[in-house]
C-alpha positions as CSV (number, residue, x, y, z in Angstrom):
1,M,-0.1,0.0,-0.2
2,A,1.1,3.9,-0.8
3,I,-0.5,6.9,-0.8
4,P,-1.5,8.0,-4.1
5,V,0.7,11.4,-3.8
6,S,1.5,11.6,-8.0
7,E,-2.1,11.0,-8.5
8,L,-3.3,14.4,-6.7
9,Q,0.1,16.1,-8.5
10,K,-1.5,15.6,-12.0
11,I,-3.6,18.4,-13.6
12,N,-6.8,16.7,-13.8
13,P,-6.2,13.8,-10.9
14,N,-8.8,11.0,-10.8
15,S,-11.7,11.8,-8.4
16,I,-11.5,10.4,-4.4
17,I,-13.5,8.2,-3.5
18,E,-14.7,7.3,-0.2
19,L,-15.2,4.0,1.5
20,F,-16.5,2.9,5.1
21,E,-16.3,-0.2,7.0
22,L,-18.3,-1.1,10.3
23,E,-16.7,-3.6,12.5
24,L,-18.8,-5.1,15.1
25,V,-17.1,-6.9,18.7
26,E,-17.5,-10.3,19.2
27,G,-19.1,-11.0,22.5
28,L,-20.4,-7.2,22.5
29,H,-22.5,-7.4,19.2
30,Y,-22.6,-10.7,18.2
31,A,-22.4,-14.1,20.6
32,T,-18.9,-15.6,21.5
33,G,-17.5,-17.8,18.8
34,N,-20.3,-16.6,16.2
35,P,-22.3,-19.6,16.2
36,T,-24.9,-18.4,13.6
37,N,-22.3,-16.9,11.3
38,V,-23.4,-13.6,11.4
39,P,-21.4,-10.8,9.4
40,T,-19.3,-9.1,11.8
41,I,-17.7,-6.3,9.2
42,F,-20.3,-4.2,7.3
43,R,-18.8,-2.1,4.0
44,F,-20.4,0.6,2.7
45,H,-20.0,3.9,0.1
46,A,-22.1,6.5,-0.3
47,G,-22.0,7.0,-4.3
48,G,-20.0,10.0,-4.6
49,N,-17.9,11.3,-7.0
50,I,-18.8,7.9,-8.9
51,D,-21.5,7.6,-11.3
52,T,-22.6,4.1,-10.2
53,Y,-25.6,2.8,-8.0
54,A,-23.9,-0.7,-7.9
55,E,-21.7,-1.8,-5.0
56,I,-17.8,-0.8,-5.4
57,V,-15.6,-3.3,-5.6
58,W,-12.2,-2.7,-4.1
59,Q,-9.2,-5.3,-2.9
60,S,-11.9,-7.8,-3.8
61,N,-14.1,-6.4,-0.9
62,S,-17.8,-5.4,-2.1
63,Y,-18.9,-2.0,-0.7
64,Q,-22.9,-1.8,-0.7
65,R,-24.1,1.5,-1.7
66,L,-25.8,3.5,1.1
67,P,-26.6,7.1,1.6
68,I,-24.2,8.2,4.2
69,V,-22.6,11.6,5.6
70,A,-19.5,11.6,7.4
71,E,-18.5,15.6,9.0
72,G,-16.1,16.5,11.5
73,Y,-13.1,14.4,10.6
74,E,-11.0,17.5,10.1
75,F,-8.3,18.6,12.4
76,T,-8.4,22.1,13.5
77,G,-4.9,22.7,14.8
78,Q,-6.6,23.8,18.1
79,G,-5.0,20.8,20.1
80,S,-8.7,19.2,20.0
81,I,-8.9,15.7,18.4
82,P,-11.8,15.4,16.0
83,R,-15.1,13.6,16.8
84,P,-16.9,12.9,13.7
85,T,-20.4,12.1,12.9
86,L,-21.9,9.3,11.0
87,T,-25.3,9.8,9.5
88,M,-26.7,6.7,7.7
89,S,-30.0,6.5,5.9
90,N,-32.5,4.4,7.7
91,L,-34.5,3.4,5.0
92,G,-32.9,-0.2,4.5
93,G,-30.4,-1.0,2.3
94,I,-28.1,-3.3,4.4
95,T,-27.3,-6.7,3.1
96,R,-26.9,-9.5,6.0
97,S,-26.7,-12.9,5.7
98,A,-27.1,-15.3,8.6
99,S,-27.8,-19.0,9.3
100,G,-27.9,-19.8,5.3
101,S,-30.7,-16.8,4.8
102,T,-30.0,-13.3,3.5
103,S,-32.0,-10.4,4.3
104,V,-32.0,-6.7,3.7
105,I,-32.4,-4.5,6.7
106,R,-32.2,-1.0,8.2
107,V,-29.8,0.7,10.7
108,S,-32.6,0.3,13.2
109,D,-33.1,-3.7,12.6
110,L,-28.8,-3.8,13.1
111,L,-29.1,-2.0,16.4
112,I,-32.0,-4.1,17.6
113,L,-29.9,-7.4,17.0
114,T,-26.7,-6.0,18.5
115,N,-29.0,-5.2,21.7
116,L,-30.5,-8.8,21.8
117,V,-26.4,-9.4,22.6
118,T,-25.8,-6.8,24.8
119,A,-28.8,-4.5,26.3
120,H,-28.9,-0.9,25.4
121,N,-25.4,-1.4,23.3
122,D,-26.9,0.7,20.0
123,L,-23.4,-0.1,18.3
124,L,-21.0,1.5,21.2
125,D,-17.7,0.7,20.7
126,A,-18.0,-1.1,17.2
127,K,-15.1,0.3,14.8
128,V,-15.7,2.7,12.2
129,T,-12.8,3.0,9.4
130,R,-13.0,5.6,6.5
131,R,-10.7,4.8,3.7
132,T,-10.0,7.3,0.7
133,L,-8.5,6.3,-2.3
134,T,-8.5,7.7,-6.2
135,A,-10.7,5.9,-9.0
136,D,-7.6,4.2,-10.4
137,A,-7.2,1.8,-7.4
138,L,-10.4,0.3,-8.0
139,D,-10.9,-3.4,-9.1
140,A,-11.5,-3.9,-12.9
141,S,-14.7,-5.9,-12.2
142,N,-16.5,-2.3,-11.5
143,F,-16.0,-1.1,-15.2
144,T,-17.6,-2.6,-18.5
145,G,-14.9,-5.1,-20.1
146,N,-13.3,-5.6,-16.7
147,T,-11.1,-2.8,-17.5
148,N,-10.3,0.3,-15.4
149,P,-10.1,3.0,-17.9
150,F,-8.7,5.4,-14.8
151,G,-5.6,3.5,-14.4
152,T,-4.5,0.2,-12.6
153,P,-6.1,-1.0,-9.8
154,S,-4.1,-1.0,-6.8
155,S,-4.0,-1.2,-3.0
156,D,-3.0,2.2,-2.6
157,E,-5.3,4.5,-0.5
158,F,-4.6,7.5,1.6
159,P,-4.1,7.2,5.4
160,K,-6.9,5.3,7.5
161,E,-9.2,7.1,9.7
162,I,-10.3,4.5,12.5
163,H,-12.7,5.8,15.4
164,T,-15.0,3.7,17.2
165,I,-18.6,4.5,18.3
166,D,-19.2,6.4,21.3
167,R,-22.9,7.2,21.5
168,K,-26.0,7.3,19.1
169,I,-27.1,10.9,18.4
170,Q,-30.7,10.2,16.8
171,E,-32.2,7.4,15.6
172,S,-35.6,8.3,13.5
173,R,-37.4,6.7,10.7
174,D,-35.2,8.2,8.1
175,I,-31.9,8.4,9.6
176,V,-29.5,7.2,12.5
177,S,-26.5,9.1,13.4
178,F,-23.7,8.6,15.5
179,E,-20.6,10.6,17.1
180,L,-17.3,8.5,16.9
181,V,-14.2,9.1,19.0
182,A,-10.4,8.5,18.4
183,T,-9.2,5.6,20.6
184,N,-6.9,7.9,22.4
185,D,-9.9,10.2,23.0
186,M,-12.4,8.0,25.1
187,Q,-13.8,8.9,28.5
188,N,-11.9,7.2,31.4
189,K,-9.4,5.7,29.4
190,R,-6.0,6.0,31.1
191,L,-2.1,6.0,29.5
192,P,-0.1,3.8,30.1
193,A,-2.6,1.5,29.6
194,R,-0.6,-1.6,30.9
195,Q,1.2,-1.1,34.2
196,V,5.5,-1.7,34.3
197,T,6.5,-3.8,37.2
198,R,10.1,-4.6,38.7
199,K,9.2,-8.1,37.4
200,D,9.2,-6.4,33.4
201,F,11.8,-3.9,34.3
202,E,14.4,-3.7,36.9
203,G,14.6,-0.3,37.5
204,V,11.0,0.5,38.2
205,G,11.2,2.4,41.6
206,T,14.8,3.0,41.9
207,F,16.8,6.1,40.7
208,I,19.8,5.0,38.1
209,N,22.6,7.2,37.5
């Protein structure tokens, strides 16, 4: 994987594609061991900057089209860590396979299923990864003739932005929105996460000149 800097330096660079991955946590959002073989990662794209109503395939992974608005990822330079908001359509469109059957569900349906495992969870602590890449990196299978007209498919992408869901902001018939938080900006999280003892390092508790 490489950052597509050379593509951005072109006079007419290719479109930037935005992809999202929602990863559930075992034991929290689905049963430990996953006995019913439910999907644990959901992949989406909002359809922006690419003229298609179909799924997008990148690195052999399919991203379902679902209206999504992601805001607040920008760093302001004022010291605070961004807490983005993710707003998703709640009108259906999420394909979910479990126990040999496939269904199309809403975000609210996914919340109900996770709350059956952990009451009132509402997808808290699920991992959200935002990927951005240029159109030339998309798999050839996305295009007529099995050829990417923008360039050679690759794994090149911009740095991933990884957050976890901190809280549900709103749930209505039309939309569901979440506030995301970086892993180093979580409440009650203390550093260092691991306590070092003298067993690990003999100099603990002493002064060495």
